[in-house]
N, C-alpha and C positions, 0 to 999 in steps of 0.2 A: 097756550101751552101750559099744562098743569105742573104744579110744583114737583110732583113725583117724576114726571118725564124730564124736567129740568135737572133734577138731582141725578138721575141716571145718565143724562147727557154729559153733565159736568164730571161725573165719576169716570166716564170713558176717556174724557180729555186729560184728566189728572193721571191716568194710567201711563200717558206718554209725555206729559209736561209737568214741570214743578210750578209754573206760574200761568194763570189763565186770566185774561182781561175780559170784562163783561160790559159792553156799551149799551145803555138803555136810554136812547135819545128821546123816546116817547114817554119816558118815566112811568112805565107800566108795571115794572117788576120790583119797585122799592120794597114793598111788604114781603115779597117772596125772598128777596136777598136777605132781609133782616131776620126772617124766620128760618132761613136755611141753616141746617146743622149737618156738617160733614166731618167725620173723624179725621184728624190729622191735617185739616185744612184751616188756615188762618184767613179770615175775611178782613178786607180793608177797602175803604172808599177813597177814590182819587178825587181830591177836592182841594186844589191849590196847595198840595202837600207832596208834590212829586219828589223833591230832594230827600225829604224825611223817609218816604216809602222806599226810595232807591237805596238809601243807606241801610234801612231795615232789611230789605230783600237781599242785598248783595254782601253786606258786611256783618250785620248782627245775626242773621239767620239764613246762612247760605244753603242750608239743606231743607229748610221748611217750605211747604207748599202754600201758595197764596192765591186767593181769589180776589181780584181787584175790580171793584164795581165803579163804573163811570156813568153818572146820570146825565150824559150828553152824547152827542154824535161823535163818532170816532174822528179825531182831528187829522188834518193833513200832516204828512210826514214832517214838514218844516216846523210845524207848531206843536209837535208831539214831544214833550220833554222826557217821555219814557220810551221813546222809539227803539233805542238799543235793547231795552229789556223785552219789549213787545216782539221784536223781530226774532228773538230766541225763544219765544213762548208761543201761546196759542190764544186766539180770540174766540170767545163763546158768543154765538149769534142766536138771536131768538126769532128771526124770520123763518118761514116754513122751509125754505130751501136749506137754511142753516141747520134746522132741526133734522132734516133727512140726512144731510151730510154727517151730522153728529151721530145719528143712529147707525150709520154705515161705516163710521170711523174713517171718513174720507176728508181730506184737507180742503180748505176754502177754494183752492183753484179748480176744484171739480164742480163748482156751483153751476156752471153752464150745462153740465151733464144732467143735473136734476131739473133745472128750469126748462131745458129743451124737451125733456121727456117726463114732464110733470105728471101725466096721466098714469105713468108706471107706479108712482108713489102715492098719488092722491086717492084717499079713501072713497070719496064721492058717495055713491049709493051702495058700494060694495066694500065696506071697511075690512071685512075678513080676508077677501081676496087680495086687497092692496097690502095688508099686513103680511100675508103669506108670501107675496112676491118679494117684499123687502127682506124677510127672514131668509128666504131661499137665496136671494142675491148676496146677503151678508155672509152666508155659509160658503159662497163661491169666491168671495173677494180675497185678494192677497195684498200685503202691504206695498208691494212694488208695482201694482197694476197701473198701467197708463189709461188715459181716457178711452182710447179705442178698445182696450181690453175690457173695461167696465161695460161699455156699450155692447160688446159681444156677449158678455155674461148676462146682460139684460135680455138680449135676444134669446139666449139659451133658456132663461126662466120663462119667457113668453112661449117658447116652444115646448114647455113641459119637461125640461131637462134639469135634473137636480144634482148630478155628479160632476165634479170638477173635470174628470176625464172626458165628459161629453161636451165641454165648452169648446166645440170646434165647429167651423162653418159647415163641414160635410155632415156632421150629426144633426145640426139644425136644419139643413136642407132635407135630410131624410125624414125628420119629424114633420116638416111642412108637406112633403110629398104624400105622407100618410093621410093627410086631410083631403087629398084629391079624390079619394074614393068614398068620402063621407058627404053627408048632406050640407054641412056647413064647414067653413074654414075658420074656426074659433081662434086658433093660435095666430094665424096671419092677421085676423081682424084685431086682435089685441096688440100686435105689433104696430098696426096702423094707428090705433088709438094712442099708443105711446110714442108716436112719431119716430118709430125705429125702422120703418121700411126703407128710408133713404140709406140708413147705415147698412141694412141687409143687402140692398142692390149694389151699393158701392163695393162691399166686400166680395159679392159674387162676381162683379165685373173684374175686380182686381185679381181674383184667384182663378176664375174659370173663363174669362173673356166673354161673358154674356153681356151684350149691349142691346137695349131696346128702348124706344121712346115711351112705351107703356108696358113696363115689365110686369109679369105676373108669375106665380108659382107654376101654373099650368103651362104657360108658354115656355118657361125655362125647362120644365121637365120634358116637353116635346122636343125642344132643341137639343136636350141632353141625349135622348134616344137617337135623334137624327144624326147628330155630330159624331157620337161614339160609334155608331154603325159605320159611318163613312171613315172614321179614323182607323177602324179595325180591319177594313177590307184590304186584302193584300195588294189590290190594284191601286197604284199611286194616283190615278186620275180620280178615283172615288174619294180619296182623302182630301182633295182640293175643295170638296163640298162641305167640309166641316168648318163651322164658325167658332167652335169652342176649342180649348187647348187640351194638352195632355192631363192637366190636373182634373179637368172635368171627366176625362176617361177613368182616372183613378177613383174619383168620387162615384161614378156610375158602377164600376166593377165592385166596389166595396158594398154599395147599396144592394146590388144584385145578389151578392153572396150572403147577405145578412138573413139569418133565419127569422129574425124579428120582423123584417119588412118583406118577407117572401110573398105573402098574399097581395100586398099593395103592388109590388113590382110586377107580378104576374098579371094582375088586373090592368094596370096601365100599359104593359107591354102588348097585351091583346088589343086594347083600344087604339094605341098609336100605330100598331102594325097596319091596321086598316086605314087610319088617317094618313099615314105616310106612303101608303100603297107599296109596302115592302115586298109583297108577292110579285108585283110586276118587275121590280128590280132584281129579285132572286131568279126570275125566269131567264135573265140575261147573264147570270153569273155561272162560272165554273165551280164545280165542287170544291176545288182547292182554294178558291177565293174566300170561302166562308167556313172552312173546316175548323178554325180556331174560335169562331164567334157563336155565342148562344143568347143573344139579346132578345130574340123573338122565337116563339115556338115554331114559327114557319120555317126557321132555318133548319131545325132538326128534320122537319118534314121534307124540305128540299134535299137535304143530304141523304136521307133514307131513300127517297125516290131515285136519286142519281146512283146510289150504291146498288139498289135492286137492279136497275138497268145495266150497270157495269158488270155485276155478277152474272146476270142472265146472258149478256153479250160477250162475256169473258174479256172485257177491255181493261180490267185491273187485275193485277196478280193477287194471289192469296195473301201474300205479305202486306201489300198495300191496303187491301180490304180490312185485314185484321188490325193494322195500324190505325186506320181511320176510325174503326168501330171502337177500339180501345181509347183513342183520344176523346171520343164523344162521351166517355164515362165521366168526364169533368163537366159536361154540359149541365146547365141549370135544369133542363127538362129531361134529363136522362131517365129518371124513374118512370116517366110517361111512355118512354119508347124503348126501355131496356130489352124487352122481348123481341122487338123488331130488329134491334142491332144484333142480338144474339142469333136470331134466325139468319140474318144476312151473313154474319161472320161464319157460322157453322156451315151454311150452304156453300160459301166459297171454299172452305176447308174440305168439304165433302167432294166437290168437283175436282179439286187438286189431288186429293187422295185417290179418287177413282181413276184419274188419268195415269197414275203410276202403279196401280194394283195389278199383280200378275197371279192368276189363279191356276197355277200348275200343281197337279197332284200326281206324284209318281207312286204314291202308296197311301193307304188309309192313315198311316202314322204321319206322313208328311202333310196330309190334308189337315189333320187335327192341329199339328204344330203350326202350320201356316195360318190357321184361323186364330189361335190364341196369341200369335205374335203380331199379326198384321190385319187380317181381314175383318176381325171383330170391330175394328174402328169404323168401318162403313156402317154397320148396324148401330153403333153408338152415336155417330153423327146424325144418322137418320132419326133416331129417337129424339135427340136434342133439338133437331130442326122442327120436327112435328110438335114437340112439346112447346117450343117457343112460338110457333105458328099459332097454336090454339090459345096460348096464354095472351098473345098480342091481340087476338080478335080481328086482325086485319087480313082476312082471307082474300079480298079483292086486290088489295095493294100487292100482296105477295103471290098472286095467282100465277104469274109467269114463272117465278122461282119454284112454286109448288109443282107445276107441270113438269118442269125440268128435272127436279129432284125425284119425283115419283117415277117418271119414265126411266131415268137412269138407275134408280135403286132396284126397280122391278126387272127391267130388261137387260141391264148391263152388269148387275151384281147378283141379286137374289136368285133369279132363275138360272143363270149360267153356273153359279156356285153350286146350287142344288143339283143341277144336271151332272156336273163333273163328279161331285161327291157320290151321287147315286151310282155312278160306275164303280166306285170302290165298294159301296154297299152291296151291289149285285154280285160282286166277286167274293163276298164273305161266305164261308161255310158256317161260321158261328158269329154271333154279335159280339165281337171283340176287336180291339185295335191294339197292335203291339206297342209297348211302352206307354200305354195310357191305362191308368187304374180304373177298373170297372166299379160302378156304384156299389155293388154288393160288398166290396172290400173297404168301404169308407170307414167303418168302425175299426177294423184291424189296422188300416193304413194311417189314419189320422187321430183317432180317439184313444186307442189302446196304449200308444206310447206314453201318454200322460199318466194313465192309471198305473202302468208298470213302474213308473218312477215315483208313485205315491202323490201325484199332483191332481188337484181337482180340475174339472173341465166342464164348460158350458157349451152346448151345441145349439146354435140357432138355425132352424130350417125355415127359410123364407120361400113360400110357394111361388114358383115361376120366376125366381130371381136369377136371370140368365147371366152368362159370362160377361158380356159387355157392360152390364150394369155393375157387376162386382168389381170390374177393373176401375170404374169411376169411384166406387165405394172405397177402394183402397186409398185413393188420393184424399178423400174426405177424412178418413180415419187418421192417416198419417199427418194431416195438418193439425190434428189435435195434440196438445202437449202430453207427453209421457205415454203415447200410444204408438205401437209399431204393428203394422199389418203387412202380410205378404199374400200373394195369390197363387193358387195352384188350380188344377182342373182334373176332372175325371169324366168317364163315359157313362151317361145315364143308362138305366135299364130301358129296354124296349118292349112294348110301346112306352113312349115318354109321357105317361100320364100320372096323376097325383098318387093314386092308390099304390101303384107298383114302385114309384120313386120313393115314397115315404117308407114303404116296407123294406126297400133295399138299403136304406140308411140305418136301419135298426141293428143292434147287436144280435147275433144268432149263434146257436151252438151247432153250426153246420146243418140247421134244419132245412126242410124242404119248403121252397116258396112255390105256391100254386095260385092260379087265377080261377075264380069261381066259374062254374059251367052255366051259371044262370045270369050273372051280371059282371061287373068289373071289380068286385071285391077281391082283395089279395089276402092269402092266408100264409102263415108260417107254422108248419107242423099242425095244420088243420085249425089253427086259431086265427080269427079275423084280426087284421091290423088296422081296421077302419076306425078313425076317431082317436082323440088323445087318450081316452081311458084305456082302450085296447092296446095302444102303443105303450102306455105306462106299464101295463101287465107284462107285455113282452120284454121290456127293458128289465123289469124286476125279476122276471123268470130266469134271465141270463146273468144279471149282475147283482141281484139281491136288493135289499131295502135301501142301500146307499145310493141307488140310482132312481130317477123318476122322470116323468114327462109333464110339462106345463104349457099352458097357453101364454103367449107373449103378453096379452092383456092382463093376465093374473100377475105376472112379474112386475109390470109397470104400475099396477095398483097397490103393490105391497108397500108397507112402511119399511124404513131401513132396518128396524128391529126384526120384522117378519122375514125380510129378505136375507139378513145375515143368519137367522136361525135356519132357514131353508138351506143355505149354502153350507152352514156348519154341519148339517146332518146328512148331506149328500155329496158324493164324489163326482157323479156324472148326472148332468141335468140336460135333457132335451127340451128345447123351447120352440114352439110352433108359431110361426108368424105368417099371416095371409093377407097381403094387401094387393099385390099385382094380380094374382089369379082370381081373387074375389071379384075384381072389377072386370077383367078380361073375359072370364068364362060366361058372362051374361050378355045376351044380345043387346040389352038396353044400355049397358055400360062398357061394352068392349072398346069403344072409342076413347075411353078414359085410361087405357092401359098405361100409356106413357106418363100421364099425370100421376097415376098410382105408383109408378116406379119412382118418381120424384119424392113422393110422400114416404115411400119405403126407405129411401136413404135417411130421411129424418127419423123415422121410427127406429131403424137399426142403430143409429148413432146414439139416440136416447137410451135404447136398450143396453148397449155396451156400457155406457156411463152408469146406468142404474146397476148393472151387474158388478161394475168396479166398486160402487159404493157398498155392495154386499160382500166385498172382499174377493171377488172373482177376478183373477189376473190373467186367466187363459180362456179365450173364447174362440170357437170355430163357427163360421157362418157358411152355410151351403144351401142347396136347393134340391127339390125333387126332380125338376126338369126345367127346360127353357121354354121358348115359344117363338113363333113367327107372327109378326104383325105388319099388315099393310094398311095404311091409313085410307087409301083410295078404295072405294067399293070395287069388289072383284068383278072381272069380266066372266062371261059364260065359259070361256076357254079355261078358266082356273078351276073348274069343277069337272070331276070325272063323270062322263055320261054312262059308261058301262057299269052294270050292276054286278054284285057278287052273289053267287049261288052257293048253297050248302047250308049247314046248320049254324046260322049267325045268331048268337045270343046277346051280343052287345055291339052297338054301332055308335061311333063318334065321328067327328069331322076329319080326323087324321088317322084313324085305325078302326079295324073291326076285330072282334073276338068270336071264335067259333070252331067248329070241326068240319072236316070234309069240305073245305072251301075251294071253290073253283073261281079263278080270277082272271081278268084280262092282263095283257103285258104291262099295262100302266100301274099294276099293283104287285108288290112282292109279298109273298107269304113266308113267315118264319114259323118253324115248329117249336114247341116248348124246349126241346133239347138244344136247338140253335140259340135260344134266348137264355139258356141256363136256368130254366124253370122245370118244375115237376108237373105232372098232370097231363091232360090231353088237349088243352086249349091252344089253338094256333092263333097267330096274329097276322092280319093282312094290313100292309102299310102302303098307301099311295106313294108312287115314286115322285121325286122332286118336291115341289111345294103345292101340288094339287090337293084339293079338298074333296071329301065326300059330302054329298048333300045330306043335311040333317034338319028336319022340320023344327021350327021354333028356336033355332040356335044361330048364333052369330057365325061369321065366316072370316072376319079380318084378323082376329086374335085366335090362334090355334096352336095346339101342341098334341103330342101323341105320336108324331111321325119321327122320321130318322134324319131330318136335316141337321146340319151342324148347329144351328141356332137353338134347336130343341134338345139335342143330346149332349152337348158339351156343358157340363155342370161345374160351377166354380166352387172352390174351397178356399175360404179366407181364414187365415190364422192371425188372431189378434192377441197381442201381449201388452200388458201395462207395466211400464218401468217406473222407478221411483224418481228418476231424474228428468228434468225438462230437456227434451231433445229437439225442440223446434227453434230454428234460428230465423232471423229476418234478413231478407235479401239486401245486399249492399248496393249502394247507388253512388256513382261518381259524377262530379261536375266537370264538364268539358267547356273551357272558356272560349275556344275558337281562335286562339293564336295571339291575342293581345290582352293586356291587363289595364288598358286605358279606355275610358268611356268618353267619347267625343261628341255623341249625339244625344237626342232625347229618348232614345230607346236602346235596349241591350238585349241581344239574342244569345241564349246559351242552350246547351244540350245536357239533359240528364241521361246518364247511361246506367242501365241496370246490369250489373256485372254477370249475373247468372239468371236463367229462367226460374220463375216461381214453380216449384215442384212440391212434393209431399211435405218434406220437413223444412222447406224454405218458404216462409210466408211473405206476403206483400209488405211494403213499407209505406206508411202515410207520411207525407211531408208538406210543410208550409214554407213557401219560398218568397223572399223579399230582399230588397236592397236597403241597408241601414248605414247611417253615418257612425263615426267613432263614438258619438254621444248616445247612440241608440235610437236616433230619429229615423222613422221609416220614410224613405224618399222615392218609393215606387209603388206600383200596384202589387197585390199579393196573389200568388197562385197556390191553390191547395190541390195536391195531386196524390194519386195512389199508384205506386209502382208495382204492378202485378202482372207484368208481361211474361208470357210462357214460351215465347218463340225460341227455338234453338239458334237461329241466325242472329248473331250479335247486332247487326244493323237494325234488326226489327225490335230491338230492346232499347231504342233511343227515343227520347221524348223532347221535342224542341219547345222552349218557352221564350216568350217575348215580354220583357219588362218595360213598362212605360214610366219614365222619371217624372216626378212632380217638380214644382217650382222650388221646393225645398232643396233640390239638388244644386241649385244655383249657389246656395250658401256653403256648399261643400266643394266648390270648384277648387281644383288644385290640391284637394285633400284625398286621403285614402278612405274608401268605403268598403263594406263587406256585403257580398251576396250570401245570405244565410239560408241554409236548409235546416228547418226545425221539425221535430217530431213530437206528437202529443204524448203527454204523460198519462198513462192509463188511469181511468177513474177520476180524472180532474179536467179542468179547463186550461191547464198550463201546458207550455211547450218547453222543450229543452233542445239546445243546439246539437245538430247532428254533424254537419260539415259547413265550411264556408270557403269562399274565395275572395281574395283581396283585389280591389280595383282602384285605380286613381281616376277621379273625374277631371278631365282637362278639356273644358268646352270653351271655344273661342267666342268672343262677343258677336261674331258673324253667324254662329250656328243657329240662331233663332230667326234669321231672315229666310223668307220663302223663295227669294230669287236673288 
C-alpha cells in the first residue's frame, strides 16, 4: 500500500473521527508513519504511555485530531488500556480488505462483504475495470446502507447500472435479460466471478418466488413468460399453472413496456412462444380469456382471427367489436396490427349502419338531405375499410370480410341508392334540386360575402374531394387548436367532370358557360378555363388584380415572407390541389384512390396551417366533383352494352358529349338549356352507376355521372380564432362499491364522460397504486381515453391492478390509485385524479386453499 493511498485513506477516516488507531503488527509501516504529514493531525506512538496519551487526548487537547501508531497486534479487549477511547474512534487497517473498506468509507463490520466478493475489488489483470467498479459503487453507496444493500449495489454495478434509481432488482433483471439475445453474457459472468450470483438468486427467490436447483437467467426469463401468461388468463384454472408471484408479473409488465428493452422483449417473446407452444394453448381459449394480454404477438393474431369470424358471422355486436378493438390499442404489438383492427372495427360499424339505413326519397331535395345527413356514412366507412385493408396487406385473412362488405356495399347500398336517385333525376326538367345551391353560385353564395365585408378569403379547390371525405376533414380541422370548421354542400354541374366543375366555381359577370364542340374544354364568354393560368385570367377579369389563382404546390413551397406578401397584395386567392383525381383518373393508379384521399387530408391540413402563417384567417375548401369507387373489379353487367349514335365528339366512362344523340333507355340525355349551359352540346349520362366502355381507361374510379356521390360537392368553411378552443375529455374513476383492498388484485373502471369529438381531444393517462410515501405498489397501466361511442357503457375501460409485495408494508394503511397525465414536451407527469383505498389484507389471503 503506497504512502499516497495511506494518506488518502487516513484523510477519509479523519473526516468522520477525531482519533484513529493504527496497528502495525508486522512492523511494515514505521517509516511511512514517521514521514507522514497531515495538516491538523497530531501523531503519537502508543508505547507503554497509555495514561499519558489518554490525558493528552481527553484533557489537554479534547478537540485535536490524533493518529495513534501501535507497532504490535491489536490487543484483546481485556488487555487494551485505551479500549474506551478506541471504541469511540476508528481503527486504520492496512490489509487489502481494510484498504477497500477505507476507499469505500465502509466500517470494519463490512469486511466479510469485501472478502466474500474479492474479485469485485481485485485489480488482477484488469486494474482499470476494477477501479471503475469501485468508483461506480462508491457513487451509489449511502451512509446507512446495510450489507444486503451494498451487495445489491454491487450487482447493479456488474449489470452496468450507474444511477442510484436503477439499484433495484427488477432493473438488474432487465439488464441481464438483455444479454440473452447477445453472443455472450458478460454481466452475468462478472457476477459469477465476483461470487454474487448466490445473492442474485436469493433475492429473485424472495421477491419473485423463482426456485430452481440450477437457476439461470434464461430459465428465469422462460418461467417469467410462462407464469405471467398463466397469471393473466381470466380462467382461474390457468392461473394454477403459475409458479411465480404477482411481483414477477409487475416486473414482467414493466419490462414489456420499456422502450429501452423493447427489441429484447420482442425477440424473446417470439422464441418462447414457440418453446412454450403458446399457439396450441390459444387454440383452446376464448377471445375474452386473452383480451387483456399482449405478451406474445400470437395473442393479437388470435384475437384478430376471432374478431374477423365474429364480425363475419355477426356473433358480436358493433359495440363489443369496437370495445375490443379499442382495448387492443394498448397492446404492445398494436402498431403491427393497427390497420387490421381498424378494418375489423369499421367493418362492424358498416354492417350495423347498413342494417338501419332507409333509403326513402320522396323528392330530389329529400334525397340530397338524406345523403348529407345519413347515407354518406356508408361511403365513408367503405373508404376507411378498403384503405385499412390495403394498408394491412392481409388480403387472405380479411377475405371473408371483404366479400361481405363488397357484396353489401354494391348490392345493398350503391346500386339501390343510385336506382332510387335516378328516379328523381329522370323526373327533372332542369338539373336543379330545390333548397340546394348549384355550383355556379359558389362564388356569390360563399366567397362574395367575405369580400363585401372587406375580408380576405382563400379558396382551396381539391379535385374529386367528395362529401364523405370532407365530413371527416371537418373533424380533423376542429381537433386543431384555434381552428373552427363547418360543412355545407352544393350540387355540382353536370356532367360532373373537372373542366366543367372548375369553371363553375369561378367568379363570372353572368357570362355564358359553354362546352367545346370538339373536346371537353369549358369556356366562359368564349375564353378557355382550362389550367391555372386561364383561371387566373378569368378571376382577374372579374375581380381585378387583387385576386389570383395559384397551385397548392406553389403555396406550400413559399417562404413565410413570400406568402405574407402574396396575401397582403390579394383579397381573393383560388388555390388548386389535385391528389385524389390525379391517382384515380389513371388506370394504373385508380386502386390508390382511397390512399390518395388519406394523403389529401394531410395536404389540406398543412395547407390551412401554411395559409394561417401567411395571416389568412378565412379559408374555404371545396371540390369540382365527387366520384364513385368500387374496389372489386367490375362485372360485365356494370357496363352498358348499347352504343350511342349521333355526333359524339367526346367520350368518357360516365358521360358523352355531342349533338343529335340517340340513346337507349339506360342513358339520359340533357340539353345545354337543362344543364344551365350555352351552346349546342348535349350530355348523355348513363343511369345508375353503370359505365361506358373506354379503351385504355380504368373503370373502378369514375365521375362525370349524376350519382349522389358524384354530384354532392362539399363546402368547408374554416376560420382561425385567437383563443385555444380545444379541450381534453374528462375521465372518472369508478371504484366498484368499496374503498378497501383485501386481495392481491384490484379492478377499477375508467369512465370517459363524453365521446371524443372535434373540439374534445383524447386524454393520455398513467395509472398506478401508491403508498402515502409515494412508493409504487402495483403494476402501471398507460392508457389513451379516445372513445367515440355515444353509448355511455361503451366509454368504459376496465383495468386490473396487480399488487406487489410492497403492499404488505402498507397493510391497514391508506393508499392512492393515481391517474397521472404527461406534461407536454417533457418526461414528467402531473396528477389528474386519485381515489383513496385502505389495504386490509388478512394473513390468510396469501394461502391458495
